[in-house]
Structures are given as C-alpha cells and as structure tokens.
N, C-alpha and C positions, 0 to 999 in steps of 0.2 A: 172551391178555390177562393182565394181572396182577390178583391178588386185590384190590389196592388200588382198582381201578376199580369193581368191584362194591361194595366197602365204602363208597367215597365216594358212590356213587349211593344206597345204602341209607341212609347217614347224613344225606342231604338229606331223605329220607322220614321217618326216625325219628332225629333228632339226638341225640347223646350227652348234650346238656344236659337232655334230658327224663328221664334215668335218675334213680332215687332215690339218696339219699346212701349211700355204701359198697357199692353194687351193682356186682359185678364184670362189667360189660357191656363188650363190644368184643372186640378181638383177644385170644384166649386162648393159642393155640399157633401158632407158625410165623412166616414172614416175609411181610408184606403185599405185597412186591414179587415174590413167587413167581408164576410162570406157572401158570394154572389152565385146565383143560379140561372138568372135570366137577365139579359141586357137588351134594352130598347135603344135602337139607333135612330136619331132624329136630326133634322137641320136646326130646329128651334125648340126651346123648352118653354111651352106655353101652358096655361091651365088645362086645356083640353088634352095636351100631350101627357101631362102628369096623370090625368084621369085614365088615359089609355094605359099608362104604365101600371097603375093600381089595378085596373081591370084584368090585365093579362098576368099580373103577379110578378112584374119585373122589379128587381131590387137594385138595378143600376140603369141610369140614363146616360148614354154617350152621345153628346151633341157637338155640332160644329160651332154654333153661336153660343157664347157664354150666357148663362142665366142671370148673371150679375155683372152688367157693364159698369154700373155705378153702385157704390156702397149704399145700403139702406140706412136711413137716419131714424127709423122706427120700425116696429113690426105691427102696425095697425092692420088687423085682418079685414077691415072694410075695403082695403086696397086689394084688388084681385091678385096682383103680382105678389104681395106679401102674404096673402092667404095661401098662395101656391107654395111658398117656402115652408109654411106650417104643415101643409099636406105632405110635402116631401119628407120633412123631419118625422112626422107622425107615422109614416109608413116605412121609415128607414130606407129611403131610396137615395142612393148615392148619385151625384151628378158630376160628370167630368166633361169639360169642353176642350175641343181641339180646334183652335181658331186659326190664327195666322201661321202657326207652325205647320198645320195641315195645308194651308195655302202655299207655303214655300217648299214643302217636302217633295222630294223627287219620287214620282209615282203617286202623288197626292192630288189634291183638288184640281189644280190647273192642268195637270197632265190628263186627268179624266175629262175635263172640258175640251182640251185640245183633241183628244182621241174621239170624243163624240162628234167633233167637227171634221174628223178624218184629216187633220193637218199632217203634213209630211215635213221631214227635216226640221223637227221641232227644237227650238232653243229657248233659253230663259229670256224674260223681258225686263223686269225691274230688279236690279241687284239688291240682295238682302244680306244675310249673314255670310261672312267669309271665314272659312276654317284656315288657320295659320299653318303653314308648312314648317316643320322642324326637322333637325337631324338628331337622332338618338344614337349616342355612342355608349356602349357598355362593355365592361370587362368582367369576364366570368372565369372560374377555374376550368382547366382543361377537361376535367372529367364531367363537367356540366355542359360542355359546348353543344353536343348533339341534341340534348334535351331542350336547351334554350333556343337553339336555332329552329328546331321543329316547331316549338310553341310559337315563335314570332312569325314563322312562315304561315302557319295555319290561322293565326288570329288577325294578322295585318296584311297578309298576302303580298308582302314586299320582298324584293331581292336584297339580300344582305351582303355587305362587304365585310370580309373576315380576314383578320391577320393576327399573327402571334405577337405577344408582348411578354415582358419579364414575369408579370404576375399571373399569366394565364393566356387567354385569348380575347381579342377585342372584336366587337361587331359594330358596324355603322349602318344605319338604315334611315331613309327619309320617310317621315310619317306626317300625319296631321296632328296638331296639338291635342285634338280631342281624343286621339287614340292612345296618348301617353299613359293616362291612369290605368287603362286596361292592361297595356303591355307591362308596365312596372309592377302592378299587383300580381300578375301571373308569374313573372320572373321571380318575384320575391318569394312566392310559394314554392318555386322549384329550387332556387339557389340560396334561399334564406339570406344570411348576412355575409355571404362569401362573394358578393358581386358589387360593382359600383357602376354608376352611369352619369351621363351629362346630356343635357338637352340644349341645343342651340337653335334659335329662330333663323329661318331662311328668308331671304329677300324675295325669292321667286317661288312659284309653285302654289300650293294650297288648293282649296276647293271653294268655288263660289256658288251660293244658292240664290235662287231667284223667286220672286212672286210674278205670276203671269207667264204666258208662253207665247211664242210667235212661230209660225210655220207657213208652209205653202199648201194651197188647195190642190188636190189631185187634178182638177179640171178648172180652168178659169170660169168665173161666173160674173154676171152683171151684179151690181149692188142690189138691185131689186130681187133677183133670183137668189142671191145669197141670203138676203133677209128672209125670204120665204123658206129657205132651207133651215135657217135657224129656228123658225117657228115650229117646224116639224121635228127637228132634232131635240129641242128642249120641251116640246109639248105645251107650248103657250098659245093662248087664243089670240094674242096680240102683242106687238112690241113697238118700240119707237125707233124710227130710222132717221138718222142725220146724214143727208147726202145732197150735194149740189147737183148731182146728176145720177139718177137711179140706173142709168145705162152704163155707168163707169165700170171698167173691167177690173175685177178683183182677182188677184193671184196670190197675194200674201196677206195673212190675217194674224192679228194679235188677239189674245183672249185673256181676260183677268176676271175671275169670279168675284162677285160682291160689288162694292162701291169703288170703282176704278177710274172714274172720270179724270181725276187729277194726274193720272199716269199717261194720258194720251200723247204727250211729247215723246215718251219712250217708245210708243207704238210707231210714231212717225220716224224716229231715229232708227228703228229696226227695219224700216223699209216697208211697213204694212200699209196697204191701201184701205184696209177695213179693220175696225177694232170692235170687239164684242165685250161689253161690260155692262154693269148695272148702275142704277141710281145717278144717271147723268144729270147735272144741274143745267138750268136754262142758259145762263151766261157762258158756262163751259161749252154748251152745245154750239153757241155762236162762234166761240174760238175754234172749235173743231171744224166747223163749216168753213171758216176763213182759211184754215190751214189745208183744206182740200182733203180731209180725212173722212171717209165714210164710217159712221159709228152705228152699231146696232145694239140697242138696249132692250134685251129680253127680260130684264128684271133681276133683282137680287136672288130670287127664289130658284134660279137655275142651279144654284149650289146644292139643291136637294138631291142632285146626283150622288152626293156623299152617302145617302141612305143605302142604296143598293151596293155601292162600291165598298163601303166600310163593312157592311154585312158580309159580303163575299170574302173580304180580306180577313175578318175576324173568324169566319168559318174555316178558312184555310189554316189559320193558327190553331184553332180549336182541335182540328183533326190531327195536326202535326204534334201538338203537345198533349193530346188526350184530355183536354179541359172538360170537366163535367158541367158545362153551361150551355144555354140556348141563346142564340143571337136572333133578334127579331127586328125587322125594319118597321118604323112607324108607318101606319096606313093613312095618317092625317095629312091634309094639305094646309100648311101654315102660311101660305101666301096671303097677305092682307089685301091685295089688289085684285079687282075683277074688271075685265074689259066688257063694256056694254055697247 
C-alpha cells in the first residue's frame, strides 16, 4: 500500500486544520505515493531512531515531533542532524509528523494523558480551531429524493428537514462547514447536474477543538501525593513540583502535553488546583506559585505515550482495512534529560 493511504486515514482522525499556526505538521521527507511495508512510530526523529528504522527495515517513520522545525540552510553532513536527512533519503524512508493536530485531536495526545491520570468529566482546556456551523439547503428531483436523503443521513448523521418545491423537493440540514465538500461531492455523483444547493453560515453552533484537557480526580489527593502518582503513571525518575503547600488538596487537574507553561491562566480559569505540563520556565514558575496553582512538570517526554497509543490505533485500522503493513513502536528513549 502507499503511504498516502495511512496519511489520509490519519488526517481524518487528526485533520491538519487542527494544527496551530506556523507548526510544521504533515509530510516532512519523502513521497506520499511511495509503497510502505513497515512503519516505525516514535516521539522524536533522532539519528539513533533513524538507525533503528534502517535496522528493522522500516520505510516510514511516523513521529509526533517534526524532524524539521526550521529550514536547513545547507546540507553539510558534518552536522549530525543534516547527515540524518541524508540517511533518510538514501534509505528511502518517508517521515510524517503529527504535531499540534494530534495535540488537539479528540481522542489524541491530551486525551491519552488525561486517561493516564484517570481524570473524570474531562473537558477541553485551551480553545483552538473552531469548525463553523452552516445550513445546507439543496433542491433535488423527486426521483432522487430517497437516494440523496439516505446518502446525507449516512455520511453526516444529521436530521433533514424536507419539503416540496416546484422544481422537485428541498432538504435543509445543519452541518459543519468542513462536511460540505464531502456532502456536495457525494450528491453530485448521485444526482449529477439535476440539483442545486446553497450554503449559509450560522451564528451559533459549530464545534470547538481544544489543546489540553481538564478533569476531576476520582479521589482527592494532596499535591505531594499527586506528584508521586504522576511519577508512577509517566514512568519518570524525577519531576519538578511547584507548590506553596505540598499538603494542598487537589480535586481538579489540567494537563497539556509538551511545553504548556504559558497556558497556566487557562488552567486556573478552568478551576484546576493542579496543572501537569512540561518545560516550565523559571519566572513562569514564580507566577504560578503566586497564583496559588500547583504545577507538576514531569517533562516533555511524557508525550512518548503516543508510541503505544498510535501503534494500537494504526493496528486497528490495519485490521479493518486489510493493510499489508507492520506497525512497530520505537524501543528507544529519546528523553535528553536524566535525573541524578
């Protein structure tokens, strides 16, 4: 099968429209029409991960973190990073990165982290992409009514308002703007040039996507006990705790994988007493402390949860679609930090 088939399926799960501005998400290296047989899933694309891919015979690397955050200004192979690009090209290994779109996807990175913490009543934390609500009104010939109605019901799962007009019958349905291309393309295949439609934006409705999650602990814990639980859950040997009182009672927790320090005001606004995120800066830590927010920084690397979760997800799709590929999670630890 071609890499494009896996990419297309993934981008239905985590559409590129969810990514944050200027984030280099998507195809990084290679030809999406390349045939693939083995996919290596990783958090980071590092030289040792590329060697792992070569060793196991992988022809695609699916990563969370982009291999190219900044454009290269030369390809001097004395630089290990640029030598890595050469290795990828020489071995025809395609690289795809799912970064902030996976962070914002429903059922994606931050839902995995929230589930690992056993959070209940989970909600979104930081608003991201919002899908616009629209009303689709279409007129079709009477003899095409049942076919078109069945198609729309099956593809968009919405209730249709139907009424007769002089030129046939008319349907009205509330959709998300993102659903319009699929709906229109399908109806055009069914009714060809014998139908007409109109799309009108709606002021209310739509669907909001979020980065990060907030939810309730099943049992209240002290800040100290919750920090210890985070160590166990994420398998880290150490973490940083920002807390004015380690005995503080924690019932509501916000979590945002990666570098989320700047979003601590949203955690406070959501009613969280504790915020789990990585890469917290020194002065931001002071601000968090002054605001009375307990913050647990187990590091950026907790996002490696994506290796097992994506492998499981891809295997489900592989079985459902009969894909002739193998999905392998990287066995390497790419965390640059060690606690001593």
